[in-house]
N, C-alpha and C positions, 0 to 999 in steps of 0.2 A: 504494497498499497504504501502512493508519494502523497504527501501532503498534507495534507489539516493536522490536528489533533499528536497524530501521530508522529507528524517530524521534527519536533523538542527532542521527542523522547532518543529519535534513534540518533538529531547529532549532538547531543550528549552524550551516550555509551558511544559516536565515536570519537569524542573532541579523550577522551578518558581512558581509550587505547591507540590512543595517537594514532587516529588512520584519519588523514588527510579527503578535505569533501571538495567536491565540485560540487558547485550550485549553477544551473539552469536555468536557465526561461522556457519558460514552455510557448510553440508560437505559437501565435491569434491566430482560434478557429476560424474556418470558411462562413460566413453566415449564412445558413441553413433557412427557409419557406417565410420566407412573410403568409398567415392568412389572413383574412381581411372577419370572421366569424368564425365561430362554433361548426356550423354544417360545413363549411370552407375543411375545418380538422381535421372532421371525425374522416368527414369520403383521400383527400390525403390518408392518413392513415389506412386506414381504412384499403386501398389503391399499395401502399405499402408491405403491410402483412397477408392483402394475398399471391405476392411476389413472393412473399419466404416456402421456402420449402418448411412444413413443419411438422 
């Protein structure tokens, strides 16, 4: 797991063990779809669910 509350404990453990840590920023994420209504959102989600091999 990366980030969140677990990060501090990992950094503290690395410091105590004298393990060097390199922090790298995550690249910006691609913008997702922007839908106008809940119906549009449900239709978009339904189309994606139908395309999955579940």
